[in-house]
Structures are given as C-alpha cells and as structure tokens.
C-alpha positions as CSV (number, residue, x, y, z in Angstrom):
1,X,84.6,47.7,118.3
2,X,83.8,45.8,114.3
3,X,86.8,46.5,111.6
4,X,83.8,47.9,109.6
5,X,83.1,50.8,112.1
6,X,87.2,51.0,112.7
7,X,87.4,51.6,109.3
8,X,84.5,54.1,108.6
9,X,85.7,56.2,112.0
10,X,89.5,56.0,110.5
11,X,88.4,57.2,106.9
12,X,86.0,60.1,109.0
13,X,89.6,61.2,110.7
14,X,91.4,61.3,107.6
15,X,88.6,63.3,105.7
16,X,88.9,65.5,108.9
17,X,92.1,66.0,108.8
18,X,91.7,66.1,104.9
19,X,89.7,69.6,104.9
20,X,91.8,71.4,108.3
21,X,94.3,70.5,106.1
22,X,92.4,72.5,103.2
23,X,91.3,75.0,106.0
24,X,95.1,76.1,107.3
25,X,95.6,76.5,103.4
26,X,93.2,78.6,102.6
27,X,93.5,80.8,105.8
28,X,97.5,81.2,104.6
29,X,97.6,85.0,103.6
30,X,98.4,86.4,100.1
31,X,101.6,88.0,100.6
32,X,102.2,90.7,98.0
33,X,105.4,92.3,97.9
34,X,105.7,95.6,97.1
35,X,108.6,97.3,96.0
36,X,108.9,101.5,95.9
37,X,110.7,104.4,97.0
38,X,109.6,105.5,100.5
39,X,113.0,107.6,101.1
40,X,115.1,110.7,99.5
41,X,113.2,112.9,97.2
42,X,110.4,110.8,95.3
43,X,109.8,109.5,99.1
44,X,106.2,110.8,98.0
45,X,105.7,108.0,95.5
46,X,105.8,105.3,98.2
47,X,103.5,107.2,100.2
48,X,100.9,107.2,97.0
49,X,101.0,103.6,96.5
50,X,100.9,102.8,100.0
51,X,97.8,105.1,100.6
52,X,95.9,103.4,97.0
53,X,96.8,100.2,98.4
54,X,95.3,101.1,102.0
55,X,92.0,102.4,100.4
56,X,91.1,99.2,98.2
57,X,92.0,96.9,101.2
58,X,90.0,98.7,103.5
59,X,87.0,98.4,100.7
60,X,87.5,95.2,100.5
61,X,87.6,93.8,104.3
62,X,91.7,92.9,104.2
63,X,91.1,90.2,101.4
64,X,91.6,89.0,98.0
65,X,89.3,86.1,96.6
66,X,88.7,85.3,100.4
67,X,92.4,85.4,101.2
68,X,93.8,87.8,104.1
69,X,96.5,90.2,102.4
70,X,99.3,90.3,103.9
71,X,101.6,93.4,102.2
72,X,105.4,93.6,102.3
73,X,107.0,96.7,101.5
74,X,110.6,97.3,100.6
75,X,112.5,101.1,99.7
76,X,114.3,101.0,97.1
77,X,115.1,104.9,97.6
78,X,114.4,105.9,93.8
79,X,116.3,104.5,90.6
80,X,118.4,101.6,91.9
81,X,117.7,98.4,89.5
82,X,120.5,96.1,91.6
83,X,119.0,97.3,94.7
84,X,115.4,96.3,93.4
85,X,116.7,93.1,92.3
86,X,118.1,92.2,95.3
87,X,114.8,93.3,97.1
88,X,112.7,91.0,94.7
89,X,115.0,87.9,95.0
90,X,114.5,88.4,98.7
91,X,111.1,88.9,98.9
92,X,110.2,85.8,96.7
93,X,112.8,83.1,99.0
94,X,112.3,85.0,102.7
95,X,109.0,86.1,102.2
96,X,107.6,83.8,100.1
97,X,105.4,86.6,98.4
98,X,102.8,85.0,95.6
99,X,103.0,88.7,94.2
100,X,105.2,91.8,93.1
101,X,104.1,95.3,92.2
102,X,104.8,98.9,93.3
103,X,108.0,99.9,90.7
104,X,107.6,103.3,90.4
105,X,111.3,103.7,88.3
106,X,111.8,102.0,84.8
107,X,115.3,100.8,85.7
108,X,114.2,98.9,88.7
109,X,111.0,97.3,86.6
110,X,113.1,96.0,84.5
111,X,115.7,94.4,87.0
112,X,112.5,93.0,88.5
113,X,111.0,91.6,85.6
114,X,113.9,89.0,85.1
115,X,114.1,87.6,88.6
116,X,110.2,87.5,88.4
117,X,110.0,85.7,85.1
118,X,113.3,82.6,86.7
119,X,110.7,82.3,89.9
120,X,107.4,82.6,88.1
121,X,106.1,85.3,89.5
122,X,103.2,87.8,88.7
123,X,104.6,91.3,88.8
124,X,102.0,94.2,88.0
125,X,103.9,97.4,87.7
126,X,101.8,100.5,89.3
127,X,104.1,103.2,87.3
128,X,107.1,102.5,85.6
129,X,106.5,103.9,82.1
130,X,109.3,102.5,79.5
131,X,107.9,100.7,76.8
132,X,110.0,97.9,76.9
133,X,109.1,96.8,80.1
134,X,106.5,94.2,79.4
135,X,108.4,92.5,76.3
136,X,111.2,92.1,78.4
137,X,109.6,89.7,80.8
138,X,106.6,87.3,80.8
139,X,105.3,87.8,83.8
140,X,105.3,91.7,83.9
141,X,102.0,93.3,83.5
142,X,100.9,96.5,84.0
143,X,98.0,99.1,84.8
144,X,99.4,102.3,84.6
145,X,101.0,104.2,81.1
146,X,103.6,104.3,79.3
147,X,105.2,107.4,77.8
148,X,104.9,107.0,74.6
149,X,101.4,105.9,75.1
150,X,101.4,110.1,76.4
151,X,103.9,112.1,74.4
152,X,101.8,110.6,70.8
153,X,98.4,112.0,72.2
154,X,99.8,115.0,73.0
155,X,101.4,115.3,69.4
156,X,98.5,114.6,67.7
157,X,97.0,117.1,69.5
158,X,99.2,119.5,69.6
159,X,98.9,119.1,65.1
160,X,95.5,119.5,65.4
161,X,95.2,122.5,67.2
162,X,97.9,124.4,64.6
163,X,101.4,123.6,65.6
164,X,103.3,123.0,63.4
165,X,107.0,122.9,64.9
166,X,108.2,122.5,68.3
167,X,111.4,121.6,70.2
168,X,111.8,118.9,72.4
169,X,113.9,118.6,76.0
170,X,113.7,115.2,77.8
171,X,115.0,113.4,80.8
172,X,117.7,111.4,79.6
173,X,116.8,108.1,80.7
174,X,114.9,105.5,79.1
175,X,111.8,107.0,79.9
176,X,113.0,110.2,78.5
177,X,114.0,108.7,75.4
178,X,110.5,107.1,75.0
179,X,109.0,110.4,75.4
180,X,111.3,111.5,72.6
181,X,110.8,109.0,70.2
182,X,106.6,108.8,70.3
183,X,105.9,112.5,70.3
184,X,108.5,112.7,67.0
185,X,107.1,109.7,65.5
186,X,103.6,111.2,66.0
187,X,104.6,114.8,65.1
188,X,106.4,114.6,61.9
189,X,104.1,111.9,60.6
190,X,101.8,114.3,61.1
191,X,103.1,116.5,59.0
192,X,104.7,118.8,61.8
193,X,108.5,119.7,62.2
194,X,111.2,119.2,64.8
195,X,113.6,121.9,65.4
196,X,116.1,120.5,67.8
197,X,116.0,118.8,71.1
198,X,117.5,118.7,74.4
199,X,118.5,115.7,77.0
200,X,119.3,116.8,79.9
201,X,120.3,115.0,83.0
202,X,118.5,113.7,85.9
203,X,120.5,114.9,88.7
204,X,120.5,118.5,89.5
205,X,120.1,119.9,85.9
206,X,120.1,123.8,85.5
207,X,117.6,124.5,82.9
208,X,118.8,128.2,82.2
209,X,121.5,127.3,79.6
210,X,118.8,124.8,77.7
211,X,115.8,127.6,78.2
212,X,118.1,130.0,76.5
213,X,119.1,128.0,73.9
214,X,115.3,127.7,73.1
215,X,114.6,130.9,73.6
216,X,117.8,131.9,70.4
217,X,116.2,129.2,68.5
218,X,113.0,130.5,68.5
219,X,110.4,127.6,67.8
220,X,106.4,127.3,67.4
221,X,106.7,125.5,70.5
222,X,108.2,123.0,73.7
223,X,107.3,119.7,74.0
224,X,109.2,118.6,77.4
225,X,108.9,115.4,79.7
226,X,110.9,115.3,83.4
227,X,109.9,112.6,85.7
228,X,107.1,114.2,88.6
229,X,108.8,115.3,91.3
230,X,111.6,117.9,91.1
231,X,112.6,119.0,88.1
232,X,109.0,120.2,86.2
233,X,108.9,123.0,88.8
234,X,112.1,123.9,88.8
235,X,112.4,124.0,84.4
236,X,108.4,126.0,84.6
237,X,110.6,128.1,87.0
238,X,112.9,129.0,84.7
239,X,110.3,129.1,81.6
240,X,108.7,131.8,83.5
241,X,111.7,134.0,85.0
242,X,113.5,134.0,81.0
243,X,109.9,135.2,79.7
244,X,109.2,132.5,77.2
245,X,105.6,133.2,77.3
246,X,105.9,136.7,76.6
247,X,108.2,135.2,73.5
248,X,105.2,133.4,72.3
249,X,106.1,130.3,72.5
250,X,103.9,127.7,73.7
251,X,104.3,124.4,76.0
252,X,103.5,121.3,76.4
253,X,104.6,118.0,78.2
254,X,103.2,114.7,80.0
255,X,101.2,114.8,82.9
256,X,103.8,114.3,85.5
257,X,105.0,117.9,84.4
258,X,102.0,118.7,86.6
259,X,101.4,115.6,88.7
260,X,98.6,116.2,91.2
261,X,100.9,115.5,94.6
262,X,103.1,118.5,93.6
263,X,100.9,121.1,91.8
264,X,99.9,123.4,94.6
265,X,103.3,123.4,95.5
266,X,104.4,124.0,91.9
267,X,102.3,127.0,92.0
268,X,101.5,129.4,89.5
269,X,104.1,128.7,87.4
270,X,102.1,125.6,86.4
271,X,99.1,127.6,85.2
272,X,97.5,127.3,81.8
273,X,100.4,124.3,80.7
274,X,98.9,121.6,78.6
275,X,99.0,117.9,79.1
276,X,98.2,114.9,78.4
277,X,97.6,112.2,81.1
278,X,95.6,109.0,82.3
279,X,94.5,110.7,85.9
280,X,93.6,114.0,86.9
281,X,92.3,114.3,90.4
282,X,89.7,116.5,89.2
283,X,88.2,113.8,86.5
284,X,84.6,114.0,86.4
285,X,82.8,110.8,86.6
286,X,81.1,109.2,89.7
287,X,83.6,106.5,90.9
288,X,86.6,109.4,91.1
289,X,84.0,111.4,93.3
290,X,83.8,108.5,95.5
291,X,87.8,107.6,95.2
292,X,88.4,111.2,95.7
293,X,85.8,111.5,99.1
294,X,87.2,108.0,100.4
295,X,90.9,109.8,100.2
296,X,90.3,112.7,101.2
297,X,88.3,111.2,104.9
298,X,90.8,108.6,104.9
299,X,94.1,111.0,104.9
300,X,93.0,114.5,105.2
301,X,93.9,117.3,103.4
302,X,97.3,117.5,103.2
303,X,98.0,114.3,101.2
304,X,96.5,114.9,97.3
305,X,95.9,111.1,95.7
306,X,97.7,111.5,92.6
307,X,98.0,109.4,89.9
308,X,100.0,107.1,92.0
309,X,97.2,106.4,94.1
310,X,95.1,105.8,91.5
311,X,97.5,103.1,90.0
312,X,98.0,101.1,93.0
313,X,94.4,101.2,93.9
314,X,94.1,99.5,90.0
315,X,96.9,97.5,90.8
316,X,94.8,95.5,93.7
317,X,91.4,95.6,91.8
318,X,93.6,93.7,88.9
319,X,95.0,91.4,91.2
320,X,91.9,90.5,93.0
321,X,90.5,89.8,89.5
322,X,92.8,87.4,88.1
323,X,93.0,85.7,91.2
324,X,88.9,85.1,91.2
325,X,89.5,83.7,87.6
326,X,92.7,81.4,88.1
327,X,91.6,80.5,91.8
328,X,92.5,81.9,95.7
329,X,95.5,79.6,95.7
330,X,96.3,79.7,92.1
331,X,99.8,79.0,91.4
332,X,101.9,82.2,89.7
333,X,101.4,81.5,85.7
334,X,98.2,80.7,86.3
335,X,97.9,84.0,88.0
336,X,99.9,86.2,85.5
337,X,97.6,84.2,82.7
338,X,94.8,85.2,84.0
339,X,96.3,89.4,84.1
340,X,95.9,88.9,80.6
341,X,92.3,91.1,80.0
342,X,91.5,91.7,82.7
343,X,89.0,95.2,82.1
344,X,87.2,97.2,84.9
345,X,86.0,100.6,85.1
346,X,88.9,102.5,86.7
347,X,88.1,106.2,89.5
348,X,90.4,107.4,85.9
349,X,87.8,105.3,83.4
350,X,87.3,102.2,81.4
351,X,90.6,100.7,81.5
352,X,91.6,96.4,80.5
353,X,95.1,95.0,80.1
354,X,96.1,94.1,76.7
355,X,96.1,89.7,76.1
356,X,99.0,89.9,73.9
357,X,101.2,92.8,75.2
358,X,100.3,92.5,78.9
359,X,100.0,96.5,79.0
360,X,97.0,98.9,79.8
361,X,95.0,100.4,76.7
362,X,93.1,103.6,78.4
363,X,91.7,107.3,78.0
364,X,94.3,109.6,77.7
365,X,92.7,112.8,78.6
366,X,93.7,116.6,77.5
367,X,94.2,119.2,80.9
368,X,95.2,122.5,81.0
369,X,96.3,123.9,84.8
370,X,93.5,126.4,86.2
371,X,92.6,127.6,89.6
372,X,89.6,127.2,91.3
373,X,88.3,129.5,93.5
374,X,89.5,128.5,96.8
375,X,92.9,129.2,94.9
376,X,93.9,125.4,94.1
377,X,95.6,124.3,91.3
378,X,93.8,121.8,89.2
379,X,94.4,119.8,86.0
380,X,90.9,120.6,84.1
381,X,90.0,117.4,81.3
382,X,88.9,119.0,78.2
383,X,89.5,116.6,75.9
384,X,90.5,112.7,75.0
385,X,91.2,110.0,73.0
386,X,89.8,106.6,73.8
387,X,91.3,103.3,74.2
388,X,94.7,104.2,73.7
389,X,97.4,101.7,73.6
390,X,101.2,101.6,73.6
391,X,102.3,103.1,70.0
392,X,105.4,101.3,70.4
393,X,103.6,97.8,70.5
394,X,100.6,98.7,68.2
395,X,103.7,99.2,65.5
396,X,104.6,95.5,66.1
C-alpha cells in the first residue's frame, strides 16, 4: 500500500471516528432536573407537574430538539429553600442536568436561582409566583405567573364593577405580600379605599377571629390570597358559617382560591366566587379542549388538570423552542438567551417570555365558580385582560 493510500485511509478513519463521536454526543439525553413537592399537604403540585411534563413528552416522542429527555425528579416536601438549594447543587454536579425546572414555592425558587446563576444552568419556573424571582437571578425565566399579575387586574375589575371599598386578607409570606401590594396600589390609584388588612400565618390558621373582625368592620368587599390547597377551602368554610354573604360583604380572590385540582373537594362554599387567574380547566379554546381530552385519556378523571399541569406543559414547550433556536447541544448561557422572547399558543391562550424581564406575558381571565348540569364545579371565564405583564416590573 502506498503512503498516499495509507494517508487517505487514515484520514477517512479519523473522520469516521469524529462522526461517531458527534453521534454519541448527540445521543446523550437531555437531563432536566424537576424540583417540586411530592409529599405532604401540597403533594398534588408535583403530581400535576409530572402529568403536564408526561403529556408533552408523549406528544413529542419523548424528545426535545431531537434529544431524548431524561427527567430527574426531586422532592422538597413543600417550601424549604435550604433543601431546594442543596437539591439544585446535587442535580447540577452529580446528575449533570442541563436545565432546572418545577419550583412550586417562591422561597425555593429564590434559593435555586442563586445556584443556577453560579453554574450557568437555565431555570424555567413552572409555578413560583413572587415578582422578584426573575430579577434575583439572570438564569431564571418564568412561564407561570406572578401574584401581582393576578391581583392588579382583580382590583381594576372590582373598581369597574362598583366596588369602592375593600379589606385585604393574605397569607404571610412573599407571595402574600406581593398580592397585598399589587391590589392596594391598583385599587387606591383607581379611586378605591382599603379599609383594613390582615396577614395570616401559613401553618394551620384558625380563620374564625379574622372573619369576625372583617364582619365587625362591615367593608363593601374583601380581597384575599392564599396558596392553593388547604387554606382557601378552610377560609371559605368559615366565611359561609359566619354568614358573610348574608351580611352583604362581597368576596374576591386570585385563582389559587379555586384551583381546579381542589375545587370539587372544596364544594359549594366556592360557588359564586369571582377570581382572576391565567387558566381554567373550562377555558374555551380548541387547544385546551384537546389538552383536557388527552389529559383525561392518559390519567383518567380522578386527576383534573390544573394550572400546575398547564405551566409544566408550557415549560417543556419553552425549553424545546429555546433549544431549537440555540442548537440541540447549546450551552446554558445560549439556551438562557434563547428563552428570551419565546412566544407560542398555550392551552391557556397566547403567552410569551418578555425578553427584558424573562417573565411571562399573558391573558388574565376573570372567572366565576359555577356548577355544571352533572354537578361539577368549574371556573367559568367571562371577562379578560390581554397581554398582562407583571405590574411590579412595568413600574420600573
């Protein structure tokens, strides 16, 4: 064999090895770390996240941008920032994840954002709703909502509909403070008057004294915010028992109060409650009707899709679009950059990630709890505010 032929064959061999190496690299799964609550009173949050992710992956052959997806799930068992920080570090260092997501509670999201910034790993928030989360870390984008984004339109809608005086009741943590701040600002700037306010503890509060205090104050209306789950039904039960409707005091809230996951179990105490939120199981659109149909086919009727499932589904869409734009093997900083400005049609309606703030822009719906002919409680949308940004960021 001549030197020339040997050189040619050697070059071919090197090229083949290079192609094989590239193929092996492309075959590497895209590992996504999902940090959520899978145990304790808020375990439904994790179940809904899992369902939304699973439905998306089933529709897309288990792949994102041509790469097989591997979901690495971790349980924080509720709001636990120290645990969330440790878990994020483990996912990045030991499990080699390329993206972090999930994050149902705001304290957890703040803790993870700091770790992500140091490691340059993108975070896509599926729920945590405190306004400051995206500003606290340049490696965080959000596809869920902010509490202020819901409380502000609720205040404006109340003013449009003749409510000029309100009392506020919120849970005493970051998102509760956000809800109170946004509501008061929009309500007072629009000519309304906040006549009283209270912040309740997160752990097993007895609402009796708070509701009696409100009844004695005799406001025209009450606006409240609690995280979805155990607190809203307990508050609504006391509200009914104390005869607040008969006292002529109107009640309004953000959509956590009538989370689709818990609404049927909450029962008739929720009937007639008007809320502001970004998704209802009963949202009228062809895309949502398909989503609900596919969800029921996959998981049965026992697990009604909630806004947690929708934002999990949308988080996967956003991640896919970012990787398609940046490249299937793109580094974390390039994926983070590609997430800015991502826009698409969700089952909840049109959404986008504001390129300046990395936060969600979306429609906020005004809904009322009604009962269907077959006895199901649903949030029926009847008004809306289009392309709503987080008011905390609009003011800056």
